C-alpha positions in Angstrom: 35.8 8.2 43.0 33.7 11.0 44.6 30.1 11.7 43.9 30.5 14.8 41.6 32.7 12.7 39.2 30.1 9.9 39.2 27.3 12.4 38.5 29.4 13.9 35.6 30.0 10.5 34.1 26.3 9.6 34.5 25.2 12.8 32.8 27.6 12.2 29.9 26.3 8.6 29.5 22.7 9.8 29.5 23.5 12.5 26.9 25.3 9.9 24.7 22.3 7.5 25.1 19.8 10.2 24.1 21.8 11.2 21.0 22.0 7.5 20.0 18.3 7.0 20.4 17.5 10.3 18.7 19.6 9.6 15.6 19.4 5.8 15.6 17.4 4.1 12.9 14.0 2.4 13.5 13.8 -1.1 15.0 13.7 -3.6 12.2 11.4 -6.0 14.1 8.9 -3.3 15.0 8.9 -2.0 11.5 8.2 -5.4 10.1 5.3 -6.0 12.6 3.9 -2.6 11.8 4.0 -3.2 8.0 2.3 -6.5 8.4 -0.4 -5.0 10.5 -0.9 -2.2 7.9 -1.3 -4.7 5.1 -3.7 -6.8 7.1 -5.8 -3.8 8.0 -5.7 -2.5 4.4 -7.1 -5.8 3.0 -9.7 -6.4 5.7 -12.8 -7.9 4.1 -15.6 -6.9 6.5 -16.7 -3.5 7.7 -16.3 -4.7 11.3 -12.6 -5.5 10.7 -11.9 -2.2 9.1 -13.6 -0.3 11.9 -11.8 -2.4 14.5 -8.5 -1.5 12.8 -9.3 2.2 12.9 -10.2 1.9 16.6 -6.9 0.1 17.3 -5.0 2.9 15.7 -6.9 5.5 17.7 -6.3 3.7 21.0 -2.7 3.1 20.2 -2.1 6.8 19.4 -3.8 7.9 22.6 -1.7 5.5 24.7 1.5 6.4 22.9 1.1 10.1 24.0 1.3 9.2 27.7 4.3 6.8 27.6 7.8 7.7 28.7 9.2 6.6 25.2 7.8 9.9 23.8 10.4 11.7 25.7 13.1 9.6 24.0 11.9 9.3 20.4 13.8 7.5 17.6 14.8 9.5 14.6 11.6 8.6 12.6 9.4 9.6 15.6 11.3 12.8 16.0 10.9 13.6 12.3 7.1 12.9 12.6 6.9 15.1 15.7 8.7 18.0 14.0 6.4 17.7 10.9 3.4 17.9 13.1 4.3 21.4 14.0 3.7 22.6 10.4 6.8 24.8 10.6 9.0 23.2 8.1 11.8 22.5 10.6 14.3 19.7 10.2 16.0 17.2 12.5 19.4 18.8 11.8 18.1 22.2 12.9 16.6 20.6 16.0 19.9 19.0 16.9 22.0 22.1 16.2 19.6 24.2 18.3 20.0 21.7 21.2 23.8 21.8 20.9 23.9 25.6 20.7 21.7 25.9 23.8 24.1 23.6 25.7 27.1 25.7 24.7 25.4 29.0 25.5 23.8 28.1 28.8 26.9 26.3 30.1 29.2 29.1 29.0 26.9 31.7 30.6 26.8 29.9 33.9 30.6 29.4 33.9 31.0 33.1 33.2 28.9 33.8 36.2 31.3 31.6 38.2 28.9 28.8 38.8 30.4 25.4 39.6 31.3 23.3 36.6 29.0 20.5 37.7 26.0 22.8 38.1 26.8 24.5 34.7 27.0 21.1 32.9 23.9 19.6 34.4 21.8 22.8 33.9 23.1 23.1 30.3 22.3 19.5 29.6 18.7 19.7 31.0 17.9 23.0 29.2 19.4 21.8 25.8 17.4 18.6 25.9 14.2 19.9 27.5 13.7 23.4 26.0 13.6 22.3 22.3 11.4 19.4 23.1 9.1 21.7 25.0 9.0 24.3 22.2 8.1 21.6 19.6 5.4 20.3 21.9 4.0 23.7 22.4 3.9 24.3 18.6 2.1 20.9 18.1 -0.4 21.7 20.8 -1.0 25.2 19.3 -1.6 23.8 15.8 -3.9 21.0 17.1 -5.8 23.5 19.1 -6.3 25.7 16.1 -7.4 22.6 14.1 -9.9 21.4 16.6 -11.4 25.0 16.9 -12.2 25.2 13.2 -12.8 21.5 12.5 -16.6 21.6 13.3 -16.9 24.5 10.8 -15.2 22.3 8.2 -17.6 19.5 8.9 -20.6 21.9 8.5 -19.1 23.1 5.2 -18.9 19.4 4.1 -22.5 18.9 5.1 -23.6 21.9 3.0 -21.6 20.7 0.1 -23.0 17.1 0.3 -26.6 18.4 0.6 -26.0 20.5 -2.5 -25.1 17.4 -4.5 -21.3 17.6 -4.6 -19.2 14.4 -4.2 -17.1 13.9 -1.1 -13.8 14.7 -2.8 -15.1 17.9 -4.2 -16.3 19.0 -0.7 -12.8 18.3 0.6 -11.4 20.6 -2.1 -13.9 23.3 -1.1 -12.8 23.0 2.6 -9.2 23.3 1.7 -9.8 26.5 -0.2 -12.3 28.2 2.1 -10.8 27.5 5.5 -7.3 28.8 6.3 -4.9 27.5 8.8 -4.3 23.8 9.8 -7.7 22.7 8.7 -7.2 23.9 5.1 -3.7 22.5 5.0 -4.7 19.0 6.2 -7.7 18.8 3.8 -5.4 20.1 1.0 -3.0 17.3 1.8 -5.9 14.8 1.7 -7.0 16.0 -1.7 -3.4 15.8 -3.1 -2.9 12.3 -1.9 -6.2 11.2 -3.4 -5.2 12.8 -6.8 -2.0 10.8 -6.9 -3.8 7.5 -6.5 -4.3 6.9 -2.7 -7.6 5.7 -1.5 -9.7 8.1 0.5 -9.4 6.0 3.6 -5.6 5.9 3.3 -5.4 9.7 2.7 -7.5 10.5 5.7 -5.7 8.1 7.9 -2.3 9.6 7.0 -3.6 13.0 8.1 -5.1 11.4 11.3 -1.8 9.8 12.2 0.0 13.2 11.6 -2.5 15.2 13.7 -2.9 12.6 16.5 -6.2 14.1 17.6 -9.3 11.9 18.4 -11.6 14.4 16.7 -10.2 13.7 13.3 -10.1 10.0 14.0 -13.8 10.1 14.7 -14.2 11.8 11.4 -12.2 9.1 9.6 -14.2 6.3 11.2 -17.5 8.0 10.3 -16.4 8.3 6.6 -15.2 4.6 6.6 -18.5 3.3 8.0 -20.6 5.3 5.7 -18.6 4.2 2.6 -18.9 0.6 3.6 -22.5 0.5 4.8 -24.1 3.4 3.0 -26.6 5.9 4.4 -27.0 9.6 4.7 -23.5 10.9 5.1 -24.6 14.5 5.5 -26.8 13.7 8.4 -24.1 11.6 10.1 -21.5 14.4 9.7 -24.0 16.9 11.1 -24.4 14.8 14.2 -20.6 14.4 14.5 -20.2 18.2 14.3 -22.6 18.7 17.1 -20.8 16.1 19.2 -17.5 17.7 18.6 -18.8 21.1 19.6 -20.2 19.7 22.9 -16.9 18.0 23.5 -15.1 21.3 23.1 -17.6 23.0 25.5 -16.9 20.3 28.1 -13.2 20.8 27.8 -13.6 24.5 28.4 -15.7 23.8 31.5 -13.1 21.4 32.9 -10.3 23.9 32.2 -12.2 26.6 34.1 -12.9 24.3 37.0 -9.3 23.1 37.3 -7.6 26.5 36.7 -7.3 27.3 40.5 -5.7 23.9 41.2 -3.2 24.4 38.3 -2.3 27.9 39.5 -1.6 26.6 43.0 0.5 23.8 41.6 2.6 26.2 39.5 3.2 28.5 42.5 4.1 25.7 44.9 6.3 24.0 42.3 8.2 27.2 41.3 8.6 28.7 44.8 11.6 26.5 45.9 13.5 27.3 42.7 12.7 31.0 43.0 13.9 31.1 46.6 17.1 29.2 45.7 17.8 31.6 42.9 17.3 34.7 45.1 19.5 33.3 47.9 22.2 32.2 45.4 22.3 35.7 43.8 22.6 37.4 47.2 25.0 34.9 48.9 26.5 32.2 46.7 28.7 30.8 49.4 25.7 30.0 51.6 24.4 27.4 49.0 27.8 26.3 47.5 27.6 23.2 49.6 24.8 21.8 47.5 27.4 21.4 44.7 30.4 20.3 46.7 29.3 18.5 49.8 28.1 14.9 49.1 25.4 14.8 51.7 23.9 18.1 50.5 24.0 16.9 46.9 22.2 13.7 47.9 19.7 15.8 49.8 19.1 18.2 46.9 18.6 15.3 44.4 16.2 13.6 46.9 14.2 16.8 47.2 14.0 17.1 43.4 12.8 13.5 43.1 10.1 14.1 45.7 9.0 17.3 44.1 8.7 15.5 40.8 6.6 12.8 42.4 4.3 15.4 43.9 4.0 17.3 40.7 3.1 14.1 38.9 0.4 13.3 41.4 -1.1 16.8 41.2 -1.1 16.6 37.4 -3.0 13.3 37.5 -5.5 14.8 40.0 -6.4 17.7 37.7 -6.3 15.7 34.5 -9.7 14.6 33.1 -10.3 12.5 30.0 -13.4 13.3 27.9 
């Protein structure tokens, strides 16, 4: 059995495994453990236990965003990820879009007389990677809009509390006055409170959906103040100032690392650009990369090393605040 056949079989196996993981049900053991932890946190007696539970959720959500399992989500995780976009998409639409991309890209490459192995692998990578990237960009865009207006929402809450309104009424005011993701999330919080959920549970559901530390800080602040008392308006005013300074620091870091990012993009895209130009001018010159076993191994090795280099450069210019 030659190498191209092995690669085709391996690609088909990976695609089948991805589909099973995407459409498979949740793990029963993990679901049971998660429900027990939720019940334990919900009935925590002391303020310290409640705050510790909130911090565990914050840390777990932050760690989950950097793991490889996010690239291969289960169906429930994929549904949650799609809901975070706020677009009203469904898992069925996501899967149909992936299959349509595979058919279109593979057919287009075959029509251009590309080798079948190249067409299949490129179609598989694009059909799996492009929808995931589009959903990720939509989530990032929505979270960015939320974080940009969230300090204004906190200031509006502070003014409402100083005027004598209860917390739930100030949530209603924010949902009506601020458009976009901020108003949508606070509207969801108000609706969940109206149907009988506690304020902490309603806020935590929005925090889990957003997955942003800024809203988790807000939930923890509300929880502490409800348990211990104190001036909530003053505490929220301090939180608003902290979040604005945090946003300013992110912008400074983005400006300082922009040159390194531009260099990384150029260096990473240059080999593929040159390969595409040479292929369009003289396909027979590079045909060996899809038929000759030694050239196939060399090309795959080059891709692996480029991926390692890109990962190292991404870590070097990534800063946590």
